[in-house]
N, CA, C, O and the ligand as a Tripos MOL2 file, in Angstrom:
@<TRIPOS>MOLECULE
protein
  237   235    60     0     0
PROTEIN
NO_CHARGES

@<TRIPOS>ATOM
      1 N           9.5150   37.9650   26.2200 N.3       1 MET1
      2 CA         10.8820   37.9980   26.7250 C.3       1 MET1
      3 C          11.0880   36.8690   27.7270 C.2       1 MET1
      4 O          10.2820   36.6810   28.6390 O.2       1 MET1
      5 N          12.1570   36.1320   27.5530 N.am      2 VAL2
      6 CA         12.4910   35.0450   28.4690 C.3       2 VAL2
      7 C          13.7940   35.3960   29.1650 C.2       2 VAL2
      8 O          14.7770   35.7730   28.5260 O.2       2 VAL2
      9 N          13.7850   35.2670   30.4610 N.am      3 MET3
     10 CA         14.9880   35.6010   31.2070 C.3       3 MET3
     11 C          15.6080   34.3520   31.8000 C.2       3 MET3
     12 O          14.9010   33.4220   32.1900 O.2       3 MET3
     13 N          16.9120   34.3330   31.8670 N.am      4 ASN4
     14 CA         17.6040   33.2540   32.5550 C.3       4 ASN4
     15 C          17.3990   33.4050   34.0520 C.2       4 ASN4
     16 O          17.0630   34.4850   34.5390 O.2       4 ASN4
     17 N          17.6010   32.3240   34.7680 N.am      5 PRO5
     18 CA         17.4800   32.4390   36.2340 C.3       5 PRO5
     19 C          18.3700   33.5570   36.7500 C.2       5 PRO5
     20 O          19.5410   33.6620   36.3870 O.2       5 PRO5
     21 N          17.8120   34.3570   37.5710 N.am      6 THR6
     22 CA         18.5310   35.5420   38.0200 C.3       6 THR6
     23 C          17.9890   35.9580   39.3610 C.2       6 THR6
     24 O          16.8840   35.5760   39.7470 O.2       6 THR6
     25 N          18.7560   36.7240   40.0510 N.am      7 SER7
     26 CA         18.2840   37.2230   41.3320 C.3       7 SER7
     27 C          18.0280   38.7180   41.2690 C.2       7 SER7
     28 O          17.9830   39.3990   42.2940 O.2       7 SER7
     29 N          17.8630   39.2110   40.0710 N.am      8 LYS8
     30 CA         17.6260   40.6360   39.9130 C.3       8 LYS8
     31 C          16.1560   40.9800   40.0910 C.2       8 LYS8
     32 O          15.2650   40.1450   39.9320 O.2       8 LYS8
     33 N          15.9490   42.2010   40.4170 N.am      9 PHE9
     34 CA         14.5940   42.7210   40.4040 C.3       9 PHE9
     35 C          14.3680   43.4140   39.0600 C.2       9 PHE9
     36 O          15.2560   44.0820   38.5310 O.2       9 PHE9
     37 N          13.1970   43.2460   38.5400 N.am     10 VAL10
     38 CA         12.8650   43.8200   37.2420 C.3      10 VAL10
     39 C          11.6540   44.7210   37.3990 C.2      10 VAL10
     40 O          10.6390   44.3330   37.9770 O.2      10 VAL10
     41 N          11.7780   45.9070   36.8850 N.am     11 LYS11
     42 CA         10.6360   46.8160   36.9130 C.3      11 LYS11
     43 C           9.8700   46.6620   35.6100 C.2      11 LYS11
     44 O          10.4180   46.8760   34.5290 O.2      11 LYS11
     45 N           8.6200   46.2970   35.7150 N.am     12 VAL12
     46 CA          7.7910   46.0830   34.5350 C.3      12 VAL12
     47 C           6.6400   47.0940   34.5230 C.2      12 VAL12
     48 O           6.2650   47.6650   35.5460 O.2      12 VAL12
     49 N           6.1100   47.2830   33.3380 N.am     13 VAL13
     50 CA          4.9860   48.1940   33.1720 C.3      13 VAL13
     51 C           3.8320   47.4130   32.5750 C.2      13 VAL13
     52 O           3.9870   46.7560   31.5450 O.2      13 VAL13
     53 N           2.7040   47.4810   33.2010 N.am     14 CYS14
     54 CA          1.5280   46.8050   32.6780 C.3      14 CYS14
     55 C           1.1050   47.4460   31.3600 C.2      14 CYS14
     56 O           0.9370   48.6620   31.2750 O.2      14 CYS14
     57 N           0.9340   46.6100   30.3310 N.am     15 VAL15
     58 CA          0.5600   47.1580   29.0250 C.3      15 VAL15
     59 C          -0.9020   47.5830   28.9830 C.2      15 VAL15
     60 O          -1.3190   48.3320   28.1000 O.2      15 VAL15
     61 N          -1.6610   47.1030   29.9320 N.am     16 ARG16
     62 CA         -3.0860   47.4220   29.9040 C.3      16 ARG16
     63 C          -3.3860   48.7430   30.6170 C.2      16 ARG16
     64 O          -4.1200   49.5850   30.1010 O.2      16 ARG16
     65 N          -2.8040   48.9110   31.8170 N.am     17 CYS17
     66 CA         -3.1800   50.0940   32.5940 C.3      17 CYS17
     67 C          -2.0070   51.0120   32.9070 C.2      17 CYS17
     68 O          -2.2030   52.0890   33.4690 O.2      17 CYS17
     69 N          -0.7830   50.6020   32.5510 N.am     18 GLY18
     70 CA          0.3610   51.4790   32.7550 C.3      18 GLY18
     71 C           0.9320   51.4630   34.1580 C.2      18 GLY18
     72 O           1.8060   52.2640   34.4890 O.2      18 GLY18
     73 N           0.4440   50.5600   34.9740 N.am     19 ASN19
     74 CA          0.9330   50.4590   36.3440 C.3      19 ASN19
     75 C           2.3740   49.9460   36.3700 C.2      19 ASN19
     76 O           2.6970   48.9660   35.6990 O.2      19 ASN19
     77 N           3.2340   50.6040   37.1380 N.am     20 ASN20
     78 CA          4.6030   50.1320   37.3350 C.3      20 ASN20
     79 C           4.6300   49.1490   38.4880 C.2      20 ASN20
     80 O           4.0070   49.3670   39.5270 O.2      20 ASN20
     81 N           5.3570   48.0700   38.2920 N.am     21 GLN21
     82 CA          5.4240   47.0670   39.3360 C.3      21 GLN21
     83 C           6.8040   46.4230   39.3170 C.2      21 GLN21
     84 O           7.3790   46.2120   38.2490 O.2      21 GLN21
     85 N           7.3290   46.1160   40.4810 N.am     22 ILE22
     86 CA          8.6360   45.4780   40.5650 C.3      22 ILE22
     87 C           8.4540   44.0040   40.8720 C.2      22 ILE22
     88 O           7.7660   43.6320   41.8230 O.2      22 ILE22
     89 N           9.0920   43.1540   40.0390 N.am     23 VAL23
     90 CA          9.0060   41.7140   40.2610 C.3      23 VAL23
     91 C          10.4080   41.1630   40.4790 C.2      23 VAL23
     92 O          11.3890   41.7090   39.9720 O.2      23 VAL23
     93 N          10.4890   40.0880   41.2300 N.am     24 PHE24
     94 CA         11.7560   39.4330   41.4950 C.3      24 PHE24
     95 C          12.0630   38.4690   40.3660 C.2      24 PHE24
     96 O          11.2160   37.6600   39.9870 O.2      24 PHE24
     97 N          13.2780   38.5510   39.8230 N.am     25 GLY25
     98 CA         13.6390   37.7780   38.6390 C.3      25 GLY25
     99 C          13.6500   36.2810   38.8220 C.2      25 GLY25
    100 O          13.6520   35.5350   37.8430 O.2      25 GLY25
    101 N          13.6570   35.8260   40.0720 N.am     26 LYS26
    102 CA         13.7090   34.3890   40.3180 C.3      26 LYS26
    103 C          12.4110   33.9130   40.9510 C.2      26 LYS26
    104 O          12.3620   32.8510   41.5720 O.2      26 LYS26
    105 N          11.3980   34.6810   40.7940 N.am     27 SER27
    106 CA         10.1190   34.3390   41.3830 C.3      27 SER27
    107 C           9.6110   33.0120   40.8350 C.2      27 SER27
    108 O           9.8100   32.7010   39.6610 O.2      27 SER27
    109 N           8.9620   32.2390   41.6790 N.am     28 SER28
    110 CA          8.3910   30.9740   41.2270 C.3      28 SER28
    111 C           6.8730   31.0440   41.1930 C.2      28 SER28
    112 O           6.1910   30.0290   41.0510 O.2      28 SER28
    113 N           6.3700   32.2300   41.3230 N.am     29 ILE29
    114 CA          4.9230   32.3810   41.2710 C.3      29 ILE29
    115 C           4.5530   33.3320   40.1360 C.2      29 ILE29
    116 O           5.3600   34.1570   39.7080 O.2      29 ILE29
    117 N           3.3470   33.2020   39.6710 N.am     30 LYS30
    118 CA          2.8370   34.1300   38.6750 C.3      30 LYS30
    119 C           2.6300   35.4880   39.3260 C.2      30 LYS30
    120 O           2.2860   35.5930   40.5030 O.2      30 LYS30
    121 N           2.8470   36.5030   38.5400 N.am     31 VAL31
    122 CA          2.6470   37.8510   39.0560 C.3      31 VAL31
    123 C           1.5730   38.5260   38.2230 C.2      31 VAL31
    124 O           1.6280   38.5540   36.9930 O.2      31 VAL31
    125 N           0.6030   39.0650   38.9280 N.am     32 LYS32
    126 CA         -0.4530   39.7930   38.2410 C.3      32 LYS32
    127 C          -0.3660   41.2650   38.5850 C.2      32 LYS32
    128 O           0.1400   41.6410   39.6420 O.2      32 LYS32
    129 N          -0.8580   42.0820   37.6930 N.am     33 CYS33
    130 CA         -0.9120   43.5140   37.9350 C.3      33 CYS33
    131 C          -1.7770   43.7860   39.1690 C.2      33 CYS33
    132 O          -2.8690   43.2370   39.3160 O.2      33 CYS33
    133 N          -1.2620   44.6410   40.0440 N.am     34 SER34
    134 CA         -2.0050   44.9160   41.2700 C.3      34 SER34
    135 C          -3.2190   45.7980   41.0260 C.2      34 SER34
    136 O          -4.0970   45.9080   41.8820 O.2      34 SER34
    137 N          -3.2680   46.4210   39.8600 N.am     35 LYS35
    138 CA         -4.4030   47.2990   39.5660 C.3      35 LYS35
    139 C          -5.4770   46.6100   38.7400 C.2      35 LYS35
    140 O          -6.6510   46.6110   39.1110 O.2      35 LYS35
    141 N          -5.0670   46.0130   37.6030 N.am     36 CYS36
    142 CA         -6.0920   45.4920   36.6920 C.3      36 CYS36
    143 C          -6.0810   43.9690   36.6120 C.2      36 CYS36
    144 O          -6.8960   43.3750   35.9070 O.2      36 CYS36
    145 N          -5.1560   43.3370   37.3350 N.am     37 ASN37
    146 CA         -5.1350   41.8760   37.4210 C.3      37 ASN37
    147 C          -4.6590   41.1770   36.1520 C.2      37 ASN37
    148 O          -4.8320   39.9670   36.0080 O.2      37 ASN37
    149 N          -4.0570   41.9340   35.2290 N.am     38 LYS38
    150 CA         -3.4870   41.2900   34.0430 C.3      38 LYS38
    151 C          -2.2690   40.4680   34.4510 C.2      38 LYS38
    152 O          -1.4880   40.8830   35.3070 O.2      38 LYS38
    153 N          -2.1110   39.2940   33.8280 N.am     39 LEU39
    154 CA         -0.9510   38.4640   34.1130 C.3      39 LEU39
    155 C           0.3050   39.1190   33.5410 C.2      39 LEU39
    156 O           0.3870   39.3610   32.3370 O.2      39 LEU39
    157 N           1.2710   39.4030   34.3920 N.am     40 LEU40
    158 CA          2.4910   40.0830   33.9580 C.3      40 LEU40
    159 C           3.6520   39.1290   33.7780 C.2      40 LEU40
    160 O           4.4680   39.3110   32.8740 O.2      40 LEU40
    161 N           3.7400   38.1170   34.6210 N.am     41 VAL41
    162 CA          4.8830   37.2090   34.6040 C.3      41 VAL41
    163 C           4.4020   35.7770   34.7310 C.2      41 VAL41
    164 O           3.6400   35.4340   35.6350 O.2      41 VAL41
    165 N           4.8630   34.9510   33.8080 N.am     42 LYS42
    166 CA          4.6300   33.5160   33.9080 C.3      42 LYS42
    167 C           5.9290   32.8570   34.3150 C.2      42 LYS42
    168 O           7.0030   33.4310   34.1350 O.2      42 LYS42
    169 N           5.8430   31.6690   34.8560 N.am     43 THR43
    170 CA          7.0540   30.9710   35.2490 C.3      43 THR43
    171 C           7.0910   29.5920   34.6340 C.2      43 THR43
    172 O           6.0680   29.0550   34.2110 O.2      43 THR43
    173 N           8.2880   29.0230   34.5890 N.am     44 GLY44
    174 CA          8.4280   27.6710   34.0920 C.3      44 GLY44
    175 C           9.8830   27.2880   33.9960 C.2      44 GLY44
    176 O          10.6840   28.0250   33.4220 O.2      44 GLY44
    177 N          10.2370   26.1460   34.5510 N.am     45 GLY45
    178 CA         11.6020   25.6400   34.4520 C.3      45 GLY45
    179 C          12.6450   26.5450   35.0680 C.2      45 GLY45
    180 O          13.7810   26.5970   34.5950 O.2      45 GLY45
    181 N          12.2760   27.2550   36.1130 N.am     46 GLY46
    182 CA         13.2270   28.1190   36.7960 C.3      46 GLY46
    183 C          13.4270   29.4600   36.1320 C.2      46 GLY46
    184 O          14.2060   30.2880   36.6040 O.2      46 GLY46
    185 N          12.7190   29.6740   35.0290 N.am     47 LYS47
    186 CA         12.8270   30.9550   34.3380 C.3      47 LYS47
    187 C          11.5140   31.7000   34.4810 C.2      47 LYS47
    188 O          10.4590   31.1040   34.6960 O.2      47 LYS47
    189 N          11.5990   32.9890   34.3590 N.am     48 ILE48
    190 CA         10.3580   33.7290   34.3030 C.3      48 ILE48
    191 C          10.1700   34.2440   32.8880 C.2      48 ILE48
    192 O          11.1290   34.5770   32.1920 O.2      48 ILE48
    193 N           8.9250   34.3010   32.4870 N.am     49 LYS49
    194 CA          8.5850   34.8310   31.1770 C.3      49 LYS49
    195 C           7.7560   36.0820   31.3890 C.2      49 LYS49
    196 O           6.6380   36.0380   31.9020 O.2      49 LYS49
    197 N           8.3240   37.1690   30.9900 N.am     50 ILE50
    198 CA          7.6510   38.4410   31.2180 C.3      50 ILE50
    199 C           6.7150   38.7190   30.0510 C.2      50 ILE50
    200 O           7.1260   38.7790   28.8920 O.2      50 ILE50
    201 N           5.4470   38.8850   30.3960 N.am     51 LYS51
    202 CA          4.4220   39.0320   29.3700 C.3      51 LYS51
    203 C           4.0510   40.4910   29.1430 C.2      51 LYS51
    204 O           3.0320   40.7920   28.5230 O.2      51 LYS51
    205 N           4.8730   41.3790   29.6410 N.am     52 THR52
    206 CA          4.5470   42.7780   29.5280 C.3      52 THR52
    207 C           5.8310   43.5550   29.2710 C.2      52 THR52
    208 O           6.8680   42.9480   29.0060 O.2      52 THR52
    209 N           5.7900   44.8440   29.3400 N.am     53 LEU53
    210 CA          6.9560   45.6540   29.0350 C.3      53 LEU53
    211 C           7.9260   45.7030   30.2160 C.2      53 LEU53
    212 O           7.5200   45.8760   31.3660 O.2      53 LEU53
    213 N           9.2130   45.5480   29.9080 N.am     54 VAL54
    214 CA         10.2380   45.7080   30.9300 C.3      54 VAL54
    215 C          10.7740   47.1260   30.8340 C.2      54 VAL54
    216 O          11.2610   47.5560   29.7880 O.2      54 VAL54
    217 N          10.6760   47.8250   31.9160 N.am     55 ARG55
    218 CA         11.1590   49.1970   31.9150 C.3      55 ARG55
    219 C          12.6220   49.2690   32.3310 C.2      55 ARG55
    220 O          13.3900   50.0800   31.8110 O.2      55 ARG55
    221 N          12.9950   48.4160   33.2680 N.am     56 GLU56
    222 CA         14.3150   48.5630   33.8670 C.3      56 GLU56
    223 C          14.6810   47.2580   34.5860 C.2      56 GLU56
    224 O          13.8270   46.6010   35.1810 O.2      56 GLU56
    225 N          15.9560   46.9030   34.5190 N.am     57 VAL57
    226 CA         16.4550   45.7950   35.3390 C.3      57 VAL57
    227 C          17.2660   46.4070   36.4600 C.2      57 VAL57
    228 O          18.2470   47.1100   36.2170 O.2      57 VAL57
    229 N          16.8580   46.1400   37.6840 N.am     58 LEU58
    230 CA         17.5150   46.7320   38.8450 C.3      58 LEU58
    231 C          18.6250   45.8020   39.3320 C.2      58 LEU58
    232 O          18.4640   44.5820   39.3510 O.2      58 LEU58
    233 N          19.7330   46.3840   39.7190 N.am     59 ARG59
    234 CA         20.8730   45.5730   40.1780 C.3      59 ARG59
    235 C          21.1600   45.7960   41.6450 C.2      59 ARG59
    236 O          22.0840   45.1940   42.1910 O.2      59 ARG59
    237 ZN         -2.5580   46.6520   34.8600 Zn       60 ZN60
@<TRIPOS>BOND
     1     1     2 1
     2     2     3 1
     3     3     4 2
     4     3     5 am
     5     5     6 1
     6     6     7 1
     7     7     8 2
     8     7     9 am
     9     9    10 1
    10    10    11 1
    11    11    12 2
    12    11    13 am
    13    13    14 1
    14    14    15 1
    15    15    16 2
    16    15    17 am
    17    17    18 1
    18    18    19 1
    19    19    20 2
    20    19    21 am
    21    21    22 1
    22    22    23 1
    23    23    24 2
    24    23    25 am
    25    25    26 1
    26    26    27 1
    27    27    28 2
    28    27    29 am
    29    29    30 1
    30    30    31 1
    31    31    32 2
    32    31    33 am
    33    33    34 1
    34    34    35 1
    35    35    36 2
    36    35    37 am
    37    37    38 1
    38    38    39 1
    39    39    40 2
    40    39    41 am
    41    41    42 1
    42    42    43 1
    43    43    44 2
    44    43    45 am
    45    45    46 1
    46    46    47 1
    47    47    48 2
    48    47    49 am
    49    49    50 1
    50    50    51 1
    51    51    52 2
    52    51    53 am
    53    53    54 1
    54    54    55 1
    55    55    56 2
    56    55    57 am
    57    57    58 1
    58    58    59 1
    59    59    60 2
    60    59    61 am
    61    61    62 1
    62    62    63 1
    63    63    64 2
    64    63    65 am
    65    65    66 1
    66    66    67 1
    67    67    68 2
    68    67    69 am
    69    69    70 1
    70    70    71 1
    71    71    72 2
    72    71    73 am
    73    73    74 1
    74    74    75 1
    75    75    76 2
    76    75    77 am
    77    77    78 1
    78    78    79 1
    79    79    80 2
    80    79    81 am
    81    81    82 1
    82    82    83 1
    83    83    84 2
    84    83    85 am
    85    85    86 1
    86    86    87 1
    87    87    88 2
    88    87    89 am
    89    89    90 1
    90    90    91 1
    91    91    92 2
    92    91    93 am
    93    93    94 1
    94    94    95 1
    95    95    96 2
    96    95    97 am
    97    97    98 1
    98    98    99 1
    99    99   100 2
   100    99   101 am
   101   101   102 1
   102   102   103 1
   103   103   104 2
   104   103   105 am
   105   105   106 1
   106   106   107 1
   107   107   108 2
   108   107   109 am
   109   109   110 1
   110   110   111 1
   111   111   112 2
   112   111   113 am
   113   113   114 1
   114   114   115 1
   115   115   116 2
   116   115   117 am
   117   117   118 1
   118   118   119 1
   119   119   120 2
   120   119   121 am
   121   121   122 1
   122   122   123 1
   123   123   124 2
   124   123   125 am
   125   125   126 1
   126   126   127 1
   127   127   128 2
   128   127   129 am
   129   129   130 1
   130   130   131 1
   131   131   132 2
   132   131   133 am
   133   133   134 1
   134   134   135 1
   135   135   136 2
   136   135   137 am
   137   137   138 1
   138   138   139 1
   139   139   140 2
   140   139   141 am
   141   141   142 1
   142   142   143 1
   143   143   144 2
   144   143   145 am
   145   145   146 1
   146   146   147 1
   147   147   148 2
   148   147   149 am
   149   149   150 1
   150   150   151 1
   151   151   152 2
   152   151   153 am
   153   153   154 1
   154   154   155 1
   155   155   156 2
   156   155   157 am
   157   157   158 1
   158   158   159 1
   159   159   160 2
   160   159   161 am
   161   161   162 1
   162   162   163 1
   163   163   164 2
   164   163   165 am
   165   165   166 1
   166   166   167 1
   167   167   168 2
   168   167   169 am
   169   169   170 1
   170   170   171 1
   171   171   172 2
   172   171   173 am
   173   173   174 1
   174   174   175 1
   175   175   176 2
   176   175   177 am
   177   177   178 1
   178   178   179 1
   179   179   180 2
   180   179   181 am
   181   181   182 1
   182   182   183 1
   183   183   184 2
   184   183   185 am
   185   185   186 1
   186   186   187 1
   187   187   188 2
   188   187   189 am
   189   189   190 1
   190   190   191 1
   191   191   192 2
   192   191   193 am
   193   193   194 1
   194   194   195 1
   195   195   196 2
   196   195   197 am
   197   197   198 1
   198   198   199 1
   199   199   200 2
   200   199   201 am
   201   201   202 1
   202   202   203 1
   203   203   204 2
   204   203   205 am
   205   205   206 1
   206   206   207 1
   207   207   208 2
   208   207   209 am
   209   209   210 1
   210   210   211 1
   211   211   212 2
   212   211   213 am
   213   213   214 1
   214   214   215 1
   215   215   216 2
   216   215   217 am
   217   217   218 1
   218   218   219 1
   219   219   220 2
   220   219   221 am
   221   221   222 1
   222   222   223 1
   223   223   224 2
   224   223   225 am
   225   225   226 1
   226   226   227 1
   227   227   228 2
   228   227   229 am
   229   229   230 1
   230   230   231 1
   231   231   232 2
   232   231   233 am
   233   233   234 1
   234   234   235 1
   235   235   236 2
@<TRIPOS>SUBSTRUCTURE
     1 MET1         2 RESIDUE 1 A MET
     2 VAL2         6 RESIDUE 1 A VAL
     3 MET3        10 RESIDUE 1 A MET
     4 ASN4        14 RESIDUE 1 A ASN
     5 PRO5        18 RESIDUE 1 A PRO
     6 THR6        22 RESIDUE 1 A THR
     7 SER7        26 RESIDUE 1 A SER
     8 LYS8        30 RESIDUE 1 A LYS
     9 PHE9        34 RESIDUE 1 A PHE
    10 VAL10       38 RESIDUE 1 A VAL
    11 LYS11       42 RESIDUE 1 A LYS
    12 VAL12       46 RESIDUE 1 A VAL
    13 VAL13       50 RESIDUE 1 A VAL
    14 CYS14       54 RESIDUE 1 A CYS
    15 VAL15       58 RESIDUE 1 A VAL
    16 ARG16       62 RESIDUE 1 A ARG
    17 CYS17       66 RESIDUE 1 A CYS
    18 GLY18       70 RESIDUE 1 A GLY
    19 ASN19       74 RESIDUE 1 A ASN
    20 ASN20       78 RESIDUE 1 A ASN
    21 GLN21       82 RESIDUE 1 A GLN
    22 ILE22       86 RESIDUE 1 A ILE
    23 VAL23       90 RESIDUE 1 A VAL
    24 PHE24       94 RESIDUE 1 A PHE
    25 GLY25       98 RESIDUE 1 A GLY
    26 LYS26      102 RESIDUE 1 A LYS
    27 SER27      106 RESIDUE 1 A SER
    28 SER28      110 RESIDUE 1 A SER
    29 ILE29      114 RESIDUE 1 A ILE
    30 LYS30      118 RESIDUE 1 A LYS
    31 VAL31      122 RESIDUE 1 A VAL
    32 LYS32      126 RESIDUE 1 A LYS
    33 CYS33      130 RESIDUE 1 A CYS
    34 SER34      134 RESIDUE 1 A SER
    35 LYS35      138 RESIDUE 1 A LYS
    36 CYS36      142 RESIDUE 1 A CYS
    37 ASN37      146 RESIDUE 1 A ASN
    38 LYS38      150 RESIDUE 1 A LYS
    39 LEU39      154 RESIDUE 1 A LEU
    40 LEU40      158 RESIDUE 1 A LEU
    41 VAL41      162 RESIDUE 1 A VAL
    42 LYS42      166 RESIDUE 1 A LYS
    43 THR43      170 RESIDUE 1 A THR
    44 GLY44      174 RESIDUE 1 A GLY
    45 GLY45      178 RESIDUE 1 A GLY
    46 GLY46      182 RESIDUE 1 A GLY
    47 LYS47      186 RESIDUE 1 A LYS
    48 ILE48      190 RESIDUE 1 A ILE
    49 LYS49      194 RESIDUE 1 A LYS
    50 ILE50      198 RESIDUE 1 A ILE
    51 LYS51      202 RESIDUE 1 A LYS
    52 THR52      206 RESIDUE 1 A THR
    53 LEU53      210 RESIDUE 1 A LEU
    54 VAL54      214 RESIDUE 1 A VAL
    55 ARG55      218 RESIDUE 1 A ARG
    56 GLU56      222 RESIDUE 1 A GLU
    57 VAL57      226 RESIDUE 1 A VAL
    58 LEU58      230 RESIDUE 1 A LEU
    59 ARG59      234 RESIDUE 1 A ARG
    60 ZN60       237 GROUP 0 **** ****
């Protein structure tokens, strides 16, 4: 899933361990799962690429 630049928070679920984690939609850093260290979000060109399941987009 590729998201346009946004200032939303996105709740993602780690596909490996099921951990819920909230990431900022405009983050410029990679986000890893706080439990198992799986890469959840990649970045590039001002967009984030979510590499795991999106549970909810928070507004
Ligand atoms: Zn995990």
